[in-house]
GUKEGU-526564 format. One line per 5 residues: their letters; for each residue x, y, z of N, C-alpha, C. Coordinates in pm, whole numbers. Example, Ala and Ser with C-alpha at 12.3 -4.5 7.8 and 13.67 -1.06 7.14 Angstrom:
BEGIN
AS	1319 -569 780 1230 -450 780 1320 -330 780 ~ 1285 -225 708 1367 -106 714 1290 3 787
# end
This chain:
BEGIN
MCIRD	-2534 616 337 -2371 629 324 -2342 578 198 ~ -2228 621 148 -2165 563 15 -2017 558 22 ~ -1965 467 -60 -1824 470 -60 -1766 555 -176 ~ -1673 623 -152 -1617 724 -260 -1487 691 -307 ~ -1485 661 -429 -1348 637 -498 -1274 749 -553
SYTEF	-1150 777 -557 -1077 865 -590 -1012 830 -733 ~ -1022 905 -839 -952 880 -960 -808 892 -924 ~ -737 769 -977 -596 766 -962 -505 740 -1069 ~ -392 799 -1085 -300 753 -1185 -175 693 -1131 ~ -101 601 -1203 6 569 -1141 138 587 -1266
IPLTF	249 604 -1222 374 616 -1301 468 538 -1240 ~ 497 418 -1300 633 326 -1265 757 414 -1259 ~ 834 397 -1161 960 473 -1173 1075 377 -1192 ~ 1165 448 -1273 1291 364 -1312 1398 385 -1194 ~ 1489 291 -1193 1603 316 -1102 1668 443 -1113
LEVKA	1691 499 -1230 1758 610 -1253 1683 715 -1202 ~ 1534 717 -1219 1448 828 -1148 1473 816 -982 ~ 1451 696 -956 1472 671 -805 1605 728 -737 ~ 1704 699 -814 1845 751 -751 1855 894 -790 ~ 1786 965 -867 1793 1114 -900 1739 1169 -792
IVDVY	1596 1125 -746 1544 1165 -640 1605 1155 -497 ~ 1682 1052 -486 1757 1025 -362 1875 1117 -357 ~ 1937 1161 -481 2049 1241 -478 1987 1388 -450 ~ 1887 1429 -509 1834 1570 -468 1806 1591 -311 ~ 1749 1467 -257 1728 1492 -106 1859 1501 -51
SKKQQ	1962 1427 -75 2088 1446 -20 2166 1593 -26 ~ 2134 1632 -159 2205 1759 -166 2122 1865 -92 ~ 1980 1868 -82 1913 1932 17 1969 1944 150 ~ 1990 1811 208 2024 1799 341 2181 1859 379 ~ 2260 1869 271 2381 1929 279 2386 2077 238
NKDVL	2244 2128 224 2255 2268 162 2311 2307 21 ~ 2334 2192 -59 2387 2237 -178 2287 2257 -280 ~ 2355 2317 -402 2268 2379 -501 2177 2253 -578 ~ 2067 2262 -564 1971 2137 -644 1899 2214 -778 ~ 1937 2323 -812 1880 2398 -941 1937 2356 -1052
EENSI	2041 2281 -1049 2135 2230 -1182 2027 2160 -1257 ~ 2062 2153 -1402 1972 2075 -1492 1990 1936 -1461 ~ 1886 1852 -1458 1880 1708 -1443 1804 1644 -1555 ~ 1841 1596 -1663 1754 1556 -1777 1646 1447 -1727 ~ 1693 1363 -1646 1599 1247 -1575 1506 1309 -1519
LEILT	1518 1398 -1433 1393 1451 -1346 1314 1545 -1436 ~ 1388 1614 -1548 1286 1699 -1629 1214 1615 -1718 ~ 1231 1494 -1753 1150 1399 -1817 1037 1356 -1729 ~ 1077 1313 -1611 990 1269 -1511 891 1370 -1481 ~ 922 1512 -1487 843 1602 -1451 739 1640 -1555
SKIDA	770 1600 -1684 686 1608 -1780 566 1509 -1792 ~ 631 1392 -1747 538 1265 -1745 433 1286 -1629 ~ 485 1359 -1517 383 1392 -1399 282 1500 -1455 ~ 327 1619 -1513 246 1699 -1571 135 1657 -1655 ~ 181 1553 -1734 63 1486 -1821 -38 1412 -1753
KIKEV	18 1339 -1649 -81 1260 -1564 -183 1341 -1500 ~ -121 1438 -1420 -199 1550 -1343 -319 1592 -1436 ~ -271 1629 -1572 -364 1670 -1683 -490 1573 -1692 ~ -453 1444 -1698 -553 1339 -1708 -631 1324 -1589 ~ -589 1346 -1478 -680 1338 -1364 -773 1461 -1341
TKKCG	-716 1581 -1386 -804 1694 -1405 -908 1674 -1486 ~ -882 1636 -1614 -976 1599 -1711 -1089 1509 -1680 ~ -1049 1386 -1618 -1147 1301 -1572 -1227 1342 -1459 ~ -1170 1438 -1373 -1253 1480 -1250 -1327 1606 -1280 ~ -1292 1664 -1375 -1374 1781 -1438 -1344 1901 -1345
ANNGV	-1246 1900 -1267 -1217 2015 -1168 -1066 2020 -1154 ~ -1013 2140 -1144 -858 2156 -1131 -832 2187 -981 ~ -859 2063 -893 -835 2078 -749 -710 2032 -702 ~ -621 1987 -804 -485 1934 -780 -500 1779 -734 ~ -382 1738 -695 -379 1594 -657 -311 1566 -524
FTRLS	-322 1465 -471 -242 1412 -374 -146 1287 -424 ~ -22 1333 -381 86 1232 -431 149 1152 -319 ~ 183 1023 -363 257 954 -273 321 824 -356 ~ 416 758 -294 469 639 -350 383 517 -331 ~ 393 400 -374 316 288 -345 362 231 -218
TRSPK	476 311 -165 503 260 -13 440 348 68 ~ 491 480 83 446 587 174 434 711 93 ~ 358 802 185 346 939 133 454 1046 176 ~ 477 1147 120 592 1246 172 531 1331 275 ~ 448 1300 346 370 1389 437 454 1465 539
DSAFH	582 1426 564 669 1484 658 741 1610 589 ~ 728 1616 456 785 1735 402 718 1847 399 ~ 587 1818 438 488 1964 423 526 2041 534 ~ 589 2010 655 622 2100 750 734 2189 714 ~ 832 2170 601 936 2236 554 912 2342 438
LEKTK	781 2316 396 738 2407 277 707 2567 316 ~ 757 2643 236 725 2779 246 554 2817 254 ~ 489 2738 167 348 2780 161 279 2715 301 ~ 334 2613 354 295 2569 495 310 2682 604 ~ 430 2736 601 474 2839 695 361 2983 650
KNFLS	355 3010 545 264 3114 519 121 3112 543 ~ 82 2979 528 -65 2960 549 -92 2941 699 ~ 19 2885 762 -1 2895 900 1 3016 991 ~ 101 3115 937 102 3251 1004 -23 3324 971 ~ -82 3314 841 -207 3371 795 -315 3316 891
NVVET	-314 3186 919 -416 3144 1008 -422 3187 1162 ~ -275 3215 1201 -271 3259 1344 -308 3413 1345 ~ -291 3491 1245 -320 3627 1237 -468 3625 1249 ~ -536 3561 1157 -689 3546 1138 -744 3510 1274 ~ -710 3407 1344 -775 3342 1471 -743 3420 1586
NLFSN	-631 3510 1585 -586 3586 1686 -530 3483 1809 ~ -475 3398 1760 -413 3294 1839 -313 3356 1964 ~ -251 3468 1936 -158 3527 2021 -206 3655 2059 ~ -347 3665 2068 -401 3800 2125 -408 3805 2271 ~ -405 3670 2333 -416 3658 2461 -294 3603 2555
QYIDE	-273 3639 2690 -163 3570 2724 -171 3422 2747 ~ -273 3363 2747 -295 3218 2745 -287 3173 2564 ~ -185 3075 2551 -197 3012 2425 -249 2886 2423 ~ -360 2849 2334 -424 2734 2324 -346 2625 2250 ~ -247 2556 2306 -153 2474 2223 -252 2364 2132
NHLIT	-343 2320 2168 -409 2232 2100 -462 2291 1975 ~ -503 2426 1997 -569 2495 1869 -448 2528 1757 ~ -342 2569 1824 -201 2589 1755 -169 2474 1673 ~ -160 2346 1742 -113 2236 1670 -200 2192 1568 ~ -337 2197 1590 -442 2176 1496 -437 2261 1389
CLCKC	-402 2378 1402 -378 2468 1298 -264 2442 1206 ~ -140 2411 1265 -34 2370 1197 -61 2258 1114 ~ -113 2150 1194 -148 2030 1096 -243 2040 974 ~ -329 2131 1000 -428 2153 894 -367 2229 785 ~ -279 2331 804 -207 2389 691 -111 2307 630
SLQSL	-41 2210 714 55 2105 643 -22 2018 547 ~ -134 1975 606 -227 1871 522 -273 1940 374 ~ -299 2074 387 -341 2139 270 -217 2156 174 ~ -92 2173 231 20 2184 145 47 2053 83 ~ 4 1952 102 7 1820 8 -69 1823 -118
RVTSG	-159 1914 -137 -218 1939 -260 -129 2005 -353 ~ -103 1920 -466 2 1989 -565 -75 1992 -699 ~ -17 2073 -793 -90 2105 -941 15 2073 -1031 ~ 129 2051 -1012 250 2022 -1119 353 1929 -1095 ~ 406 1890 -1178 519 1792 -1155 630 1849 -1084
SEVLN	661 1959 -1092 769 2026 -1004 745 2006 -857 ~ 598 2046 -835 573 2033 -686 569 1913 -630 ~ 543 1791 -706 543 1677 -668 693 1617 -638 ~ 780 1654 -729 925 1607 -707 980 1708 -594 ~ 942 1830 -561 993 1896 -467 946 1811 -319
LLSSS	820 1767 -323 772 1699 -199 847 1574 -179 ~ 854 1501 -280 929 1367 -271 1081 1367 -232 ~ 1135 1471 -281 1279 1515 -252 1322 1570 -132 ~ 1196 1599 -61 1223 1682 80 1177 1590 185 ~ 1137 1472 143 1083 1376 247 1172 1273 297
FRIWV	1216 1270 430 1297 1157 491 1232 1032 480 ~ 1095 1027 495 1020 895 460 1063 830 319 ~ 1047 921 235 1051 875 97 1196 840 59 ~ 1286 927 121 1433 895 102 1484 759 163 ~ 1429 726 284 1435 594 328 1380 483 257
DLLSI	1250 498 208 1204 384 110 1273 368 -16 ~ 1312 479 -73 1400 472 -193 1537 423 -185 ~ 1600 470 -89 1728 398 -47 1727 248 -28 ~ 1628 201 44 1596 56 56 1585 -9 -59 ~ 1500 65 -161 1489 -11 -278 1637 -14 -371
INHTD	1707 84 -363 1828 79 -442 1925 -20 -391 ~ 1918 -30 -258 2014 -122 -175 1975 -280 -188 ~ 1841 -303 -210 1807 -447 -190 1735 -498 -323 ~ 1727 -434 -418 1680 -471 -548 1761 -477 -657 ~ 1732 -581 -761 1806 -608 -867 1785 -497 -963
HNASS	1899 -424 -999 1892 -316 -1098 1878 -330 -1233 ~ 1886 -476 -1275 1857 -510 -1428 1717 -519 -1441 ~ 1646 -518 -1356 1473 -498 -1374 1433 -392 -1474 ~ 1326 -390 -1542 1295 -278 -1626 1263 -162 -1567 ~ 1203 -170 -1447 1172 -53 -1349 1195 -112 -1215
APVQL	1197 2 -1116 1220 -22 -983 1064 -75 -938 ~ 1068 -149 -840 959 -203 -767 872 -87 -706 ~ 850 30 -731 803 123 -681 719 221 -803 ~ 616 268 -749 528 358 -833 492 482 -781 ~ 494 587 -857 429 707 -818 280 717 -821
VLREW	222 770 -722 69 760 -730 9 920 -732 ~ -72 949 -812 -135 1066 -815 -276 1050 -806 ~ -347 1089 -711 -483 1071 -693 -564 1211 -665 ~ -688 1198 -727 -762 1320 -719 -767 1367 -571 ~ -750 1498 -552 -737 1572 -438 -906 1589 -387
QNFEQ	-927 1558 -238 -1036 1572 -176 -1028 1635 -61 ~ -1087 1739 -29 -1087 1797 106 -1165 1726 221 ~ -1112 1726 337 -1184 1650 462 -1137 1716 574 ~ -1216 1705 683 -1177 1765 830 -1096 1655 875 ~ -988 1713 964 -884 1646 1031 -961 1531 1114
HMEFR	-1048 1579 1188 -1121 1489 1279 -1193 1365 1253 ~ -1190 1361 1113 -1283 1265 1055 -1214 1148 983 ~ -1081 1150 1018 -980 1049 967 -968 941 1067 ~ -970 816 1030 -953 704 1148 -866 603 1094 ~ -790 551 1170 -728 428 1180 -787 311 1235
CFFYN	-809 204 1129 -869 87 1175 -790 -44 1162 ~ -804 -115 1275 -714 -238 1283 -792 -369 1260 ~ -746 -462 1181 -802 -586 1128 -704 -707 1176 ~ -745 -801 1226 -690 -931 1280 -770 -1050 1233 ~ -727 -1158 1186 -792 -1265 1151 -921 -1227 1055
SKLTA	-911 -1127 955 -1020 -1075 895 -1125 -1009 969 ~ -1105 -943 1091 -1222 -893 1159 -1160 -770 1227 ~ -1249 -673 1226 -1218 -543 1282 -1216 -557 1426 ~ -1105 -476 1454 -1092 -511 1631 -1083 -368 1705 ~ -1039 -278 1643 -1015 -129 1696 -1027 -35 1598
VGQYF	-1076 68 1638 -1078 207 1554 -1026 322 1642 ~ -937 400 1592 -894 528 1676 -881 653 1565 ~ -892 775 1631 -885 884 1535 -724 898 1492 ~ -729 938 1363 -574 938 1288 -494 1034 1359 ~ -538 1158 1378 -457 1263 1448 -476 1247 1599
HFLWF	-407 1138 1643 -436 1087 1787 -383 1199 1878 ~ -297 1292 1844 -241 1385 1950 -311 1525 1958 ~ -432 1518 1869 -508 1657 1873 -635 1621 1941 ~ -694 1706 2010 -838 1699 2080 -934 1773 1995 ~ -1030 1707 1938 -1141 1760 1868 -1258 1771 1930
PTLVA	-1322 1864 1987 -1433 1869 2074 -1570 1814 1977 ~ -1557 1855 1859 -1660 1800 1768 -1696 1650 1761 ~ -1553 1577 1763 -1532 1450 1745 -1569 1376 1871 ~ -1538 1435 1976 -1605 1375 2117 -1755 1393 2131 ~ -1794 1490 2080 -1955 1513 2090 -2035 1427 2006
NKEQI	-1980 1380 1897 -2037 1294 1804 -1983 1143 1788 ~ -1903 1121 1924 -1819 982 1915 -1922 854 1883 ~ -2032 864 1946 -2115 743 1906 -2179 729 1782 ~ -2215 836 1733 -2277 865 1594 -2171 802 1488 ~ -2037 856 1520 -1940 818 1405 -1885 674 1430
KEMIL	-1898 636 1544 -1849 484 1571 -1968 397 1503 ~ -2083 431 1501 -2181 347 1432 -2161 341 1279 ~ -2118 478 1239 -2130 485 1089 -2022 399 1040 ~ -1898 389 1112 -1781 319 1069 -1818 162 1086 ~ -1883 120 1193 -1918 -22 1223 -2017 -59 1101
DFFNN	-2115 28 1066 -2211 -10 963 -2137 -30 821 ~ -2033 68 807 -1956 64 678 -1878 -89 668 ~ -1824 -124 778 -1748 -243 773 -1847 -372 769 ~ -1948 -366 839 -2046 -475 849 -2133 -511 737 ~ -2152 -397 662 -2266 -395 557 -2222 -355 414
RFNLS	-2106 -279 413 -2056 -225 270 -1916 -262 232 ~ -1850 -304 322 -1706 -326 300 -1687 -474 239 ~ -1616 -485 118 -1594 -601 82 -1452 -653 94 ~ -1431 -717 186 -1277 -759 227 -1219 -850 106 ~ -1300 -916 50 -1233 -992 -71 -1168 -933 -174
LLPAD	-1193 -800 -183 -1125 -719 -300 -992 -659 -256 ~ -948 -680 -129 -813 -639 -98 -724 -743 -134 ~ -604 -691 -140 -497 -781 -181 -465 -919 -85 ~ -439 -1027 -136 -464 -1157 -63 -390 -1144 88 ~ -266 -1080 75 -158 -1091 182 -211 -986 285
MIKAM	-321 -906 260 -349 -805 362 -478 -852 432 ~ -558 -938 374 -699 -964 421 -685 -1015 574 ~ -577 -1105 594 -577 -1150 745 -565 -1047 844 ~ -453 -968 819 -420 -864 920 -367 -752 853 ~ -415 -632 892 -380 -508 828 -433 -390 909
VLDLV	-383 -279 884 -426 -142 969 -473 -54 835 ~ -588 -14 830 -665 51 723 -688 200 780 ~ -674 283 689 -694 423 701 -812 481 625 ~ -913 527 692 -1031 583 630 -1061 727 648 ~ -1134 794 573 -1198 913 594 -1344 943 576
ILPDG	-1406 1009 664 -1556 1030 639 -1559 1177 582 ~ -1606 1174 458 -1610 1309 385 -1729 1402 417 ~ -1716 1515 397 -1825 1607 437 -1979 1564 407 ~ -1977 1495 285 -2121 1441 235 -2162 1316 283 ~ -2070 1275 383 -2097 1153 457 -2058 1003 378
CIKII	-1989 1038 261 -1929 923 209 -1806 880 281 ~ -1778 751 264 -1652 712 338 -1530 661 212 ~ -1422 725 242 -1314 676 139 -1194 624 216 ~ -1174 512 138 -1036 435 189 -917 508 148 ~ -818 543 247 -709 619 211 -596 530 181
ELNPF	-561 424 268 -459 337 237 -454 223 325 ~ -377 117 295 -363 -13 370 -212 -16 443 ~ -196 -39 554 -74 -58 613 -62 -193 676 ~ 74 -230 703 91 -355 770 56 -351 903 ~ 5 -471 953 -26 -488 1097 98 -529 1176
GKATG	127 -442 1254 233 -482 1344 327 -324 1378 ~ 434 -325 1459 479 -224 1525 527 -120 1414 ~ 554 -182 1298 614 -86 1171 507 40 1162 ~ 381 9 1179 294 101 1184 233 155 1299 ~ 213 294 1302 180 355 1427 39 313 1457
AGLFD	34 297 1612 -83 254 1665 -172 362 1712 ~ -122 498 1699 -204 609 1745 -252 585 1898 ~ -383 602 1933 -437 596 2054 -431 460 2132 ~ -375 373 2057 -354 233 2095 -189 225 2120 ~ -175 107 2179 -29 64 2197 -16 -92 2188
WDKDK	81 -112 2084 84 -259 2039 121 -350 2137 ~ 168 -322 2254 198 -409 2346 66 -399 2470 ~ 50 -273 2520 -66 -270 2620 -197 -313 2580 ~ -231 -297 2455 -350 -317 2387 -339 -441 2305 ~ -255 -542 2319 -227 -643 2240 -361 -717 2215
HQLLG	-426 -752 2339 -555 -844 2319 -644 -774 2247 ~ -673 -652 2259 -773 -578 2185 -752 -595 2031 ~ -627 -550 2006 -567 -551 1856 -585 -684 1776 ~ -563 -788 1863 -571 -901 1819 -708 -975 1805 ~ -803 -896 1874 -925 -951 1863 -981 -1058 1963
ETEKV	-921 -1031 2086 -936 -1140 2181 -1036 -1096 2288 ~ -1085 -978 2243 -1202 -924 2324 -1325 -940 2245 ~ -1444 -899 2312 -1580 -932 2237 -1625 -810 2158 ~ -1586 -679 2188 -1629 -555 2104 -1526 -490 2039 ~ -1536 -411 1951 -1458 -337 1873 -1445 -211 1970
EFRVR	-1329 -177 1994 -1297 -69 2071 -1269 72 1983 ~ -1333 172 2018 -1334 288 1938 -1279 395 2036 ~ -1190 452 2018 -1098 550 2098 -1078 693 2011 ~ -1112 810 2080 -1090 942 2056 -1034 998 2170 ~ -961 1112 2147 -888 1163 2258 -990 1273 2339
EQPRT	-1043 1238 2450 -1136 1284 2541 -1104 1428 2587 ~ -981 1451 2604 -927 1593 2675 -798 1629 2592 ~ -787 1773 2601 -663 1815 2513 -540 1761 2613 ~ -433 1737 2535 -299 1709 2590 -252 1822 2676 ~ -180 1773 2788 -120 1864 2880 5 1925 2846
SYD	72 1817 2757 215 1870 2695 224 1823 2565 ~ 294 1905 2471 315 1869 2316 465 1847 2316 ~ 538 1819 2414 685 1792 2404 708 1675 2316
# end
């Protein structure tokens, strides 16, 4: 097993750029024209294009990048993109999902999530800004920065992150809980989906993750404020390497997935002897 790093570039955002992205989001929500020229965003687009070229040159392949802010990713905007809809419809036709009277809802939702995930792969500055300015999550984060930060600073306290794109299977992403610098629980990230492959290989995957944290993971390399308590997302890549995706605050502001912050409090706080590993064992009966 190995640990895989992703080449990453960062762009500090100015307050003017933050305000411009927030403004475009607001116009989209009001169905107003967003095609008018904006010199601030045009310059930012050029900066992003240059950074994407650097990522491509460093990685030796034009696979595109995954983009996010230093706060959160714009993953919610993928559901609104035309390419998501086109890819979803194409997959529906190819797999004949509607050929029978019975509709496999789990398969349908899994397909939609896969298409949405692929839509987050971008290759240009204009695509990056379209994702950011279409995301409610990003709008909330940037609005908070505007309302609670000193605007006299040289830049806003947020960075645009451009990370080398790597393909992976949905069922191999996991959310890991740490408390008192100890791993307490692990659950599948796409907790609302049932993956037969994951269920069949549950014990093997559990051992891979435990071995990673027990023998290869260096907690001291993380930010000091995250070492005691955090929620860490990781993915096991097709070649068996493990990649850490992001770190999240430990608490109810972060989704618990197959766990519950109240009902599973003792487990998440490490008050039990063993690390709990959870996957969805059966399809959901309802996706309402």
